[in-house]
N, C-alpha and C positions, 0 to 999 in steps of 0.2 A: 470610424465612423463603422458602424456595422454591416457585413454583406447579404445577403440574403442566406435562407439557408444553407438552401440547394447549389449554391455557389463557393460559400463559403466552408462545407462538410460534404463531398462528393464521397457517391455511396462508398466506389475504392477506398479512398481516404479513412470512413468508418469500417470496414471491414478491418483494414491495416491495421489500424488502433486498437481495435478490440479483439484483434490475433494478437499485438504486441502486450495487449494490458494481462493474458493470462500467467503469462512468463515470469512478467517484471512484478507479481503479486507476489510470487512465487519467489522467489532472489530476492536478496536485501539490498534491492537495486534503487525501489521508488518506483512505483507503477504512475505514480502521478505526476511526479519529474519528468518519468518520457512521455507521457500523454501532454506533455507542456511542450517539453524541447526538442521531441524529433521535429515535429510539427513546423516549428519556430526555425527547424536548424535546415528542414528541404525545403522553406519556401511554402509552405503549404498555407492556404489562406484560411486556414484554421484560428488563426489569433484574432483573425476582424467577424467572428464568429458572435452573436451577441452575446454576453457573459451568461445571461439565464439559458439560454438554449446551450451555452456549453457548459452549466455545470450538469445541467439534464442529460447530457450525454456523458459528462462523467459515470453521474448517477447508475445510468446504464450499464456503463462499463461493469460497475464493481457488484453491481448486481448480477449480472452476470457471473464475475469470478464467485460470487458468493454459491448460486446453481453451483458452477463446477466442480467448488469445494465440497459440499451437500453430499455431494452425487462420487466425488472421489473417495469422499473420507468418510464414507457411512457406515463403515466397518467399525474403523476409530468413535466414530460419535457415538453408534448404538454402545460401545459397550464403555464407552464414559458417563454416558445417559445410563445404563444397570450397574452400570458400579460405583454412583454418584454417594460421596460421603461428604462429612464435614470438611475435611479436609482440601477435598475439590471443590465444593461448595466455597470456600474462603478464597482459595486463588481464584474461581470463576468471578467472584465478587468483588475483589479484593483487583483483581486487572483489569476490569471492564467498568467499574463505577470513577474513576478517573479520565481517562478520556472520553464517557458520555459526559461527564459535569461540565470540563473544559470548554469541549470542542459545544457545549449548549451554551453555555455562557458567552464565546469570541469565537465563534461558527462567523458571525459580520466581519470583524475587524480581519479575523485571519485572510478570507475572502479576500477581502477590499487590499489589504498591504502585502498578504503572501503572495504566491505563485507565481511572480516574473522570473525570469531569465534570469536574472541576478538574485533574488532570494533562493531560487530552488538550488542554484550555481553552491552557495554558502552552505544549504543542507544536504546536499551531497559531499563536500568535505567535510563536514560537520561529522555524518554519521562516517565517514571514511574511516577517520580517526579514531572514532569510541568504539568502532571496531576492529584496526588494525591495535588500538594498545590491549583491550580487553582481552582480546584472541590469545597474545600475547604470558596475559598473565599464568601462573604456576604459583603451589597446588591446585590442580579441580579434579576434584577424584567426585564433586558431588552429583546422588543421580536424581530424575527428576521426582522420586516419590520424597524426597527430602527438602520440596516447597513447604517452606512454611508463610505464614501473612507478610513476613515483612517483603518478603521475596516476590508474591506476591502484590502489595503497592506497588515495590519497584517495577514489575511487568506492567501495572495500569500507567508508573508516569511516563514510563520509556514511550509508551503506546501513544500516549498526550504529546509527547514531544514529537510525534510522526504527525504529530494534524500540522507541523509545517510541510508543504511539497519538500522534498528530494532528500529528507534524511529519513525515511524508510522505519516503516513497519515491523516489519520483521529482522531488520540492519540494528534497529537500536531496542529491540525485546531480544535479540544475541544476544548482543555486548552485554545489556544489564543480566545474563544469567551467567555468561562468559567469567563477569566479573566478581560473580557472588560465588563464583568457582565449583559451577556445574560443567560435565562433561560435555562437548560437543554433542552428543547423538541426545542427551538430558536436554541443552540449550534450545536445541533445535525442537525435541518434542514440546517441551513448555513455550515455546514461541508459538507451533503453528497452534495448538492447544486454545491459546489464551486471543488468539489472530480472528477464528471462526465468529466468536459470541459479537463481536466491535463489528468486523467487516458483514454480518447478516444484519445487525441493528441499526445499520448507519444505514444501508439497505434500504431498507423496512421505513426506518422515519421519511430520509429525503425520497422515497419513493409515491408514500404518502402526499408527502407535499406537492408532487410532482402533479401527481394525478387532480388535488384538487385544484391545483392552479389550470391542468390541462393541459396538454402537448399541443404543441405551436403547427397549423398547416404547414405539410414538407416536413417536418421533423421526425415523424411519426415511422415509419418506414429507415432513418439511419439511426435511431435508436432501438428498433427491433433488431438493424443487421449488426451494429455493435455489440450487442448484450449478447446474442446467440453465437457468436464469433468470440467474445470474452470468456463467454462459457466452457465452448466446443477446446481453444486455446488451453481453458486450464485444466480439462479433464487431461489434454493431450500432455502437458507439460506434467502434470501430477503423475506420470508413468515415467516422465525421463530423468525427472528432477528428485536425487535420491531422496527417502523421507527421514530417515536421521542422517542430517550433515555433518558426515564427520572430519571434512575437508576443511582446511586454513582457512579465517575469513580474508585473509589480504587478497586474495586475485579479485573480489571484489570490492575493496576499501581501492586498490588499483584502477579499478575499472570507474567507479565510480570520481574515484578525482582524476582520470582522463577526460571523462567528461564534463565537468565541471572546468579542466582547462580549455576548451575545446568552446563552451560556453561564453567565458570570460573574454576568451581570446575575439571570439564573432562580436562581444556586445562591444570590444576595445577600437574596432574598423569599425563600428555600425559608429560612432561616435567619432572619428577622425573623418 
């Protein structure tokens, strides 16, 4: 049974989830997975929030992250727009279309069947394996300028798999590019460049739908606070997290696996 918005999402929880969302989006650890698992593990009433309201709040978090990224990466975005050529256009289009089409076609089933703690734990583990295996491949000498149509398509498919909460958009695109022989800095740049159009596009689409439905009473301050906190934490995290990720992905894979193990253990205990 759904709980009233003021009880299910106190302002302090909306603030905390917004502050968490920025770093979780920039790191390959799944922001959507953390938005669900952290309240569930801490025993917050957030899971009792009406599903439509919960989705609206998550849209607000993503919108805040998109705004923060556009500000933090404004120079990169301006340079990319100024130097847009056929290769970059193919890269953006090829990486954008698969998640856009699959997300549009399967949005309903994904929201109904995925996003539970068990499925998020599975997504965390799948992503961890992909990250650990791909990051250990060799040789990896390709630069980001070497990316072609096939790489664009694989980036798009990687982003489409991240529609399953827990897998992580960043984790899957980094894995795809590392498996294709790109260096860590090149894979990081490609992952970042193709993620921004998808995040912005999804935020605009879902934000438009939310505006058409209208914001439920009492939800407005929580959505605004969450979005503002998400934008602020994204700006701060963008300064702290290295833009060109040169370290191994194994520590992130280990963290994700640990979070999945904690989740599965809690599920087992709740069933006994």
